[in-house]
N, CA, C and O of each residue as an XYZ file, in Angstrom:
568
protein
N      92.954    106.312    107.918
C      94.357    105.930    107.991
C      94.704    105.701    109.458
O      94.314    106.489    110.319
N      95.432    104.627    109.744
C      95.830    104.326    111.108
C      97.256    104.764    111.341
O      97.914    105.297    110.447
N      97.723    104.534    112.546
C      99.067    104.990    112.911
C     100.146    104.245    112.144
O      99.882    103.221    111.513
N     101.360    104.768    112.203
C     102.501    104.189    111.503
C     102.789    102.769    111.962
O     103.259    101.952    111.170
N     102.515    102.456    113.232
C     102.864    101.132    113.726
C     101.719    100.145    113.637
O     101.919     98.961    113.908
N     100.539    100.581    113.271
C      99.437     99.641    113.214
C      98.602     99.831    111.974
O      98.548    100.923    111.408
N      97.946     98.758    111.550
C      97.027     98.845    110.447
C      97.653     99.342    109.167
O      98.860     99.225    108.952
N      96.819     99.891    108.335
C      97.280    100.388    107.041
C      97.853    101.779    107.182
O      97.359    102.598    107.957
N      98.904    102.036    106.420
C      99.497    103.367    106.380
C      98.800    104.175    105.311
O      97.593    104.033    105.111
N      99.533    105.012    104.629
C      98.955    105.776    103.538
C      98.508    104.822    102.452
O      98.981    103.689    102.365
N      97.599    105.288    101.636
C      97.053    104.452    100.574
C      98.177    103.841     99.736
O      99.061    104.546     99.249
N      98.125    102.522     99.579
C      99.083    101.845     98.728
C     100.381    101.450     99.418
O     101.222    100.805     98.792
N     100.576    101.809    100.678
C     101.836    101.458    101.328
C     101.748    100.136    102.060
O     102.778     99.593    102.459
N     100.547     99.595    102.253
C     100.408     98.320    102.922
C     100.517     98.440    104.422
O     100.559     99.542    104.969
N     100.562     97.322    105.070
C     100.593     97.227    106.528
C     102.008     97.541    107.019
O     102.954     96.826    106.689
N     102.150     98.595    107.795
C     103.483     99.067    108.202
C     104.243     98.030    109.028
O     105.430     97.803    108.792
N     103.575     97.404    109.988
C     104.292     96.440    110.835
C     104.645     95.175    110.070
O     105.656     94.541    110.372
N     103.844     94.793    109.092
C     104.189     93.644    108.255
C     105.466     93.940    107.477
O     106.343     93.082    107.375
N     105.577     95.139    106.931
C     106.790     95.522    106.203
C     108.017     95.490    107.091
O     109.079     95.033    106.670
N     107.880     95.970    108.311
C     109.022     95.966    109.228
C     109.373     94.542    109.654
O     110.552     94.211    109.773
N     108.374     93.701    109.885
C     108.645     92.294    110.210
C     109.385     91.632    109.052
O     110.347     90.896    109.271
N     108.948     91.884    107.838
C     109.611     91.313    106.652
C     111.073     91.748    106.595
O     111.960     90.926    106.363
N     111.322     93.035    106.807
C     112.704     93.528    106.788
C     113.538     92.859    107.877
O     114.677     92.460    107.635
N     112.976     92.737    109.065
C     113.743     92.140    110.173
C     114.004     90.660    109.958
O     115.066     90.166    110.334
N     113.064     89.943    109.363
C     113.286     88.525    109.094
C     114.357     88.312    108.037
O     115.022     87.277    108.022
N     114.524     89.278    107.162
C     115.525     89.188    106.093
C     116.920     89.538    106.600
O     117.914     89.133    105.998
N     117.003     90.282    107.691
C     118.284     90.721    108.247
C     119.090     89.510    108.702
O     118.677     88.789    109.611
N     120.227     89.291    108.077
C     121.055     88.118    108.396
C     121.984     88.355    109.580
O     122.725     87.449    109.962
N     121.967     89.548    110.172
C     122.857     89.829    111.299
C     122.343     89.234    112.611
O     123.017     89.310    113.638
N     121.146     88.642    112.569
C     120.604     88.051    113.785
C     119.988     89.080    114.713
O     119.903     88.852    115.920
N     119.557     90.209    114.169
C     119.033     91.271    115.019
C     117.643     90.964    115.570
O     117.185     91.645    116.486
N     116.971     89.960    115.033
C     115.641     89.616    115.531
C     115.767     88.493    116.556
O     115.325     87.366    116.328
N     116.375     88.826    117.679
C     116.566     87.836    118.740
C     115.317     87.806    119.607
O     114.980     88.784    120.274
N     114.643     86.670    119.585
C     113.409     86.510    120.340
C     113.448     85.207    121.110
O     114.163     84.269    120.757
N     112.664     85.175    122.167
C     112.502     83.942    122.911
C     111.537     83.016    122.196
O     111.084     83.303    121.088
N     111.229     81.905    122.842
C     110.355     80.893    122.247
C     108.970     81.453    121.919
O     108.432     81.170    120.848
N     108.387     82.238    122.819
C     107.060     82.803    122.577
C     107.086     83.739    121.365
O     106.181     83.695    120.532
N     108.104     84.574    121.261
C     108.214     85.485    120.129
C     108.337     84.744    118.818
O     107.728     85.131    117.822
N     109.128     83.674    118.811
C     109.287     82.878    117.597
C     107.978     82.192    117.203
O     107.672     82.067    116.017
N     107.202     81.746    118.209
C     105.885     81.158    117.921
C     104.951     82.200    117.314
O     104.185     81.894    116.400
N     105.015     83.433    117.822
C     104.182     84.502    117.272
C     104.556     84.791    115.814
O     103.679     84.981    114.972
N     105.862     84.823    115.521
C     106.310     85.039    114.141
C     105.790     83.916    113.256
O     105.303     84.174    112.155
N     105.887     82.677    113.717
C     105.410     81.533    112.941
C     103.901     81.621    112.726
O     103.418     81.345    111.628
N     103.151     82.004    113.764
C     101.701     82.144    113.640
C     101.351     83.220    112.614
O     100.467     83.028    111.779
N     102.057     84.362    112.683
C     101.812     85.446    111.729
C     102.109     85.013    110.302
O     101.281     85.194    109.409
N     103.290     84.440    110.085
C     103.658     84.064    108.717
C     102.725     82.977    108.179
O     102.356     83.009    107.005
N     102.344     82.025    109.015
C     101.416     80.978    108.560
C     100.066     81.577    108.185
O      99.500     81.244    107.143
N      99.556     82.455    109.033
C      98.263     83.086    108.753
C      98.293     83.916    107.483
O      97.359     83.871    106.683
N      99.361     84.671    107.297
C      99.481     85.505    106.105
C      99.617     84.666    104.847
O      99.034     84.995    103.815
N     100.382     83.584    104.923
C     100.527     82.693    103.765
C      99.211     82.007    103.425
O      98.959     81.665    102.269
N      98.366     81.807    104.450
C      97.051     81.190    104.221
C      96.028     82.196    103.708
O      94.873     81.838    103.475
N      96.438     83.453    103.529
C      95.552     84.437    102.933
C      94.871     85.396    103.892
O      94.045     86.205    103.469
N      95.200     85.323    105.172
C      94.584     86.267    106.112
C      95.133     87.665    105.880
O      96.308     87.833    105.552
N      94.279     88.664    106.051
C      94.707     90.057    105.944
C      95.519     90.427    107.176
O      95.206     89.986    108.281
N      96.562     91.235    106.994
C      97.362     91.645    108.155
C      96.531     92.317    109.245
O      96.821     92.162    110.431
N      95.491     93.068    108.847
C      94.654     93.752    109.836
C      93.935     92.766    110.745
O      93.660     93.086    111.902
N      93.625     91.574    110.245
C      92.990     90.542    111.059
C      93.931     90.048    112.159
O      93.486     89.508    113.172
N      95.220     90.236    111.953
C      96.231     89.723    112.876
C      96.846     90.829    113.735
O      97.893     90.623    114.350
N      96.209     91.995    113.782
C      96.780     93.111    114.541
C      97.012     92.774    116.011
O      97.980     93.256    116.600
N      96.145     91.953    116.624
C      96.365     91.564    118.023
C      97.653     90.758    118.169
O      98.369     90.904    119.159
N      97.949     89.907    117.185
C      99.180     89.114    117.230
C     100.384     90.018    116.980
O     101.428     89.847    117.610
N     100.246     90.987    116.058
C     101.314     91.976    115.862
C     101.575     92.733    117.169
O     102.725     93.010    117.507
N     100.502     93.068    117.905
C     100.664     93.752    119.200
C     101.468     92.890    120.175
O     102.369     93.383    120.854
N     101.132     91.591    120.236
C     101.854     90.676    121.137
C     103.322     90.560    120.732
O     104.211     90.572    121.584
N     103.570     90.449    119.427
C     104.952     90.352    118.953
C     105.707     91.638    119.278
O     106.878     91.598    119.654
N     105.042     92.759    119.134
C     105.669     94.037    119.469
C     106.083     94.055    120.946
O     107.179     94.505    121.279
N     105.216     93.570    121.818
C     105.548     93.496    123.247
C     106.756     92.594    123.480
O     107.624     92.916    124.290
N     106.815     91.468    122.776
C     107.958     90.562    122.897
C     109.252     91.235    122.434
O     110.294     91.091    123.073
N     109.180     91.960    121.336
C     110.360     92.660    120.828
C     110.828     93.724    121.817
O     112.025     93.859    122.072
N     109.885     94.473    122.368
C     110.250     95.493    123.352
C     110.887     94.852    124.585
O     111.876     95.362    125.111
N     110.322     93.736    125.043
C     110.880     93.038    126.202
C     112.264     92.474    125.910
O     113.082     92.339    126.820
N     112.538     92.139    124.634
C     113.843     91.595    124.245
C     114.870     92.690    123.970
O     116.010     92.403    123.604
N     114.453     93.962    124.152
C     115.401     95.054    123.992
C     115.359     95.765    122.657
O     116.214     96.610    122.389
N     114.400     95.453    121.820
C     114.238     96.162    120.543
C     113.430     97.423    120.835
O     112.203     97.371    120.918
N     114.109     98.544    120.989
C     113.458     99.762    121.466
C     112.356    100.277    120.559
O     111.482    101.006    121.028
N     112.361     99.931    119.287
C     111.334    100.414    118.372
C     110.240     99.384    118.127
O     109.303     99.661    117.377
N     110.331     98.191    118.743
C     109.331     97.165    118.482
C     109.284     96.841    116.999
O     110.297     96.477    116.403
N     108.105     96.974    116.406
C     107.969     96.786    114.957
C     107.824     98.122    114.245
O     107.330     98.183    113.119
N     108.256     99.196    114.907
C     108.274    100.492    114.243
C     109.427    100.533    113.264
O     110.376     99.757    113.373
N     109.341    101.428    112.322
C     110.387    101.507    111.306
C     111.515    102.433    111.727
O     112.342    102.813    110.899
N     111.561    102.801    112.999
C     112.603    103.697    113.486
C     113.927    102.956    113.565
O     113.954    101.768    113.890
N     115.004    103.627    113.278
C     116.329    103.018    113.310
C     117.176    103.742    114.342
O     117.186    104.972    114.389
N     117.881    102.989    115.164
C     118.778    103.625    116.123
C     120.111    103.950    115.476
O     120.788    104.890    115.891
N     120.491    103.195    114.478
C     121.730    103.453    113.758
C     121.379    103.735    112.311
O     120.852    102.856    111.628
N     121.656    104.928    111.825
C     121.304    105.186    110.426
C     122.137    104.314    109.504
O     123.323    104.093    109.751
N     121.513    103.815    108.436
C     122.297    103.001    107.509
C     123.352    103.865    106.818
O     123.179    105.072    106.650
N     124.425    103.226    106.432
C     125.471    103.945    105.708
C     124.913    104.363    104.361
O     124.468    103.517    103.585
N     124.931    105.653    104.074
C     124.351    106.068    102.791
C     125.196    105.559    101.639
O     126.426    105.602    101.686
N     124.517    105.071    100.597
C     125.281    104.602     99.442
C     125.900    105.783     98.723
O     125.440    106.916     98.866
N     126.942    105.522     97.950
C     127.545    106.580     97.138
C     126.574    107.029     96.067
O     125.760    106.239     95.590
N     126.654    108.253     95.699
C     125.768    108.753     94.655
C     126.176    108.132     93.325
O     127.358    108.047     92.992
N     125.183    107.709     92.591
C     125.423    107.135     91.282
C     124.607    107.907     90.259
O     123.518    108.397     90.556
N     125.139    108.009     89.069
C     124.376    108.656     88.009
C     123.210    107.770     87.618
O     123.350    106.552     87.501
N     122.075    108.385     87.420
C     120.934    107.645     86.912
C     121.029    107.593     85.401
O     121.389    108.587     84.771
N     120.714    106.459     84.812
C     120.753    106.388     83.356
C     119.695    107.321     82.766
O     118.610    107.486     83.323
N     120.024    107.903     81.669
C     119.092    108.797     80.983
C     118.071    107.939     80.259
O     118.421    106.960     79.600
N     116.810    108.314     80.387
C     115.776    107.561     79.687
C     115.982    107.717     78.185
O     116.186    108.823     77.684
N     115.927    106.648     77.512
C     116.082    106.699     76.062
C     116.509    105.353     75.542
O     116.666    104.409     76.317
N     116.699    105.248     74.256
C     117.073    103.969     73.663
C     118.397    103.451     74.231
O     119.341    104.210     74.449
N     118.434    102.162     74.459
C     119.664    101.542     74.916
C     119.869    101.562     76.415
O     120.853    101.007     76.904
N     118.968    102.188     77.162
C     119.090    102.216     78.624
C     118.000    101.341     79.234
O     116.839    101.427     78.834
N     118.365    100.507     80.189
C     117.351     99.646     80.801
C     116.375    100.484     81.626
O     116.750    101.528     82.160
N     115.131    100.032     81.731
C     114.172    100.760     82.568
C     114.575    100.647     84.045
O     115.139     99.637     84.466
N     114.288    101.660     84.799
C     114.579    101.643     86.233
C     113.455    100.926     86.965
O     112.285    101.028     86.595
N     113.831    100.197     88.012
C     112.822     99.517     88.811
C     113.314     99.352     90.240
O     114.501     99.509     90.524
N     112.387     99.034     91.135
C     112.692     98.687     92.516
C     112.121     97.297     92.763
O     111.347     96.779     91.958
N     112.505     96.709     93.865
C     111.970     95.408     94.262
C     111.002     95.633     95.412
O     111.312     96.353     96.361
N     109.825     95.013     95.325
C     108.779     95.259     96.317
C     108.155     93.950     96.774
O     108.461     92.878     96.253
N     107.279     94.061     97.753
C     106.566     92.913     98.311
C     105.979     92.073     97.181
O     105.342     92.619     96.281
N     106.182     90.756     97.209
C     105.713     89.915     96.116
C     104.187     89.923     95.961
O     103.677     89.683     94.867
N     103.464     90.193     97.037
C     102.005     90.195     96.962
C     101.415     91.591     97.155
O     100.194     91.752     97.169
N     102.270     92.593     97.303
C     101.781     93.954     97.488
C     101.103     94.182     98.821
O     100.260     95.072     98.932
N     101.447     93.401     99.844
C     100.790     93.490    101.140
C     101.479     94.443    102.103
O     100.882     94.844    103.102
N     102.732     94.815    101.823
C     103.436     95.736    102.719
C     104.216     96.744    101.894
O     104.271     96.643    100.669
N     104.807     97.697    102.552
C     105.512     98.762    101.870
C     106.998     98.533    101.715
O     107.731     99.478    101.424
N     107.470     97.313    101.897
C     108.906     97.044    101.755
C     109.354     97.283    100.323
O     108.745     96.784     99.376
N     110.423     98.051    100.178
C     111.008     98.346     98.865
C     112.515     98.253     99.003
O     113.086     98.774     99.962
N     113.159     97.600     98.065
C     114.608     97.453     98.055
C     115.152     97.923     96.704
O     114.488     97.793     95.675
N     116.340     98.457     96.724
C     117.013     98.797     95.467
C     117.602     97.516     94.887
O     118.210     96.736     95.621
N     117.437     97.283     93.590
C     118.008     96.072     93.001
C     119.520     96.172     92.921
O     120.084     97.260     92.806
N     120.161     95.020     92.983
C     121.601     94.936     92.849
C     121.879     93.938     91.729
O     121.550     92.758     91.842
N     122.479     94.416     90.666
C     122.705     93.568     89.490
C     123.619     92.387     89.786
O     123.614     91.402     89.047
N     124.404     92.473     90.858
C     125.379     91.426     91.138
C     124.865     90.349     92.086
O     125.527     89.327     92.264
N     123.714     90.551     92.689
C     123.170     89.547     93.602
C     121.735     89.227     93.201
O     121.065     90.054     92.583
N     121.260     88.031     93.551
C     119.872     87.683     93.225
C     118.902     88.557     94.012
O     119.266     89.152     95.027
N     117.675     88.626     93.533
C     116.662     89.408     94.231
C     116.507     88.893     95.662
O     116.445     87.684     95.887
N     116.444     89.811     96.627
C     116.217     89.363     98.000
C     114.827     88.756     98.120
O     113.944     89.012     97.302
N     114.659     87.965     99.134
C     113.377     87.294     99.302
C     112.550     87.863    100.418
O     113.049     88.560    101.302
N     111.274     87.554    100.363
C     110.344     87.878    101.433
C     110.190     86.616    102.258
O     109.693     85.604    101.764
N     110.614     86.670    103.517
C     110.541     85.485    104.370
C     109.158     85.312    104.969
O     108.863     84.266    105.546
N     108.306     86.321    104.843
C     106.926     86.173    105.304
C     106.159     85.289    104.323
O     105.509     84.326    104.731
N     106.232     85.615    103.029
C     105.492     84.861    102.010
C     106.354     83.834    101.289
O     105.864     83.112    100.419
N     107.635     83.763    101.645
C     108.565     82.789    101.079
C     108.621     82.874     99.557
O     108.535     81.865     98.856
N     108.769     84.112     99.060
C     108.871     84.381     97.622
C     109.896     85.482     97.408
O     110.166     86.259     98.324
N     110.470     85.561     96.214
C     111.389     86.681     95.940
C     110.597     87.976     95.790
O     109.429     87.966     95.403
N     111.258     89.094     96.104
C     110.631     90.384     95.873
C     110.414     90.557     94.382
O     111.194     90.049     93.577
N     109.365     91.267     94.009
C     109.036     91.431     92.594
C     109.529     92.780     92.072
O     109.482     93.777     92.793
N     109.998     92.816     90.832
C     110.421     94.096     90.253
C     109.197     94.955     89.920
O     108.206     94.472     89.374
N     109.295     96.227     90.261
C     108.247     97.192     89.968
C     108.889     98.329     89.185
O     109.781     99.004     89.699
N     108.447     98.553     87.942
C     109.066     99.622     87.153
C     108.769    101.000     87.729
O     107.670    101.251     88.223
N     109.747    101.887     87.663
C     109.553    103.268     88.075
C     109.085    104.052     86.865
O     109.586    103.876     85.755
N     108.135    104.903     87.098
C     107.577    105.672     85.970
C     107.976    107.100     86.056
O     107.601    107.897     85.197
């Protein structure tokens, strides 16, 4: 097992930095402010991944992108650390398993390559993965 910021995380969680890149690309607040070199690195990564390259093969490019993010003022680079905790959602009752209740699920990486997981929202369409240009896939909770 490699570190949280590089390579594979725990078994089944996928490439940690790929998951964080996916989350940042989806953020519509414009928090991924990069210069021209950083944007080229993002394009190189997404193109390589869409062409079937393993994220581990691109770790040197992830390292370069991390340096660009740090230079642009992103204190965590591609780490999953947050400087501002997200506003916790209100507690909701979970439906009781049984007849007439829909199965519970989460939305995950469309290709299972990273550990990104989102809670579904019945009122909005499934969020997309901007790395693989596909919607997140529903994964049933067991």
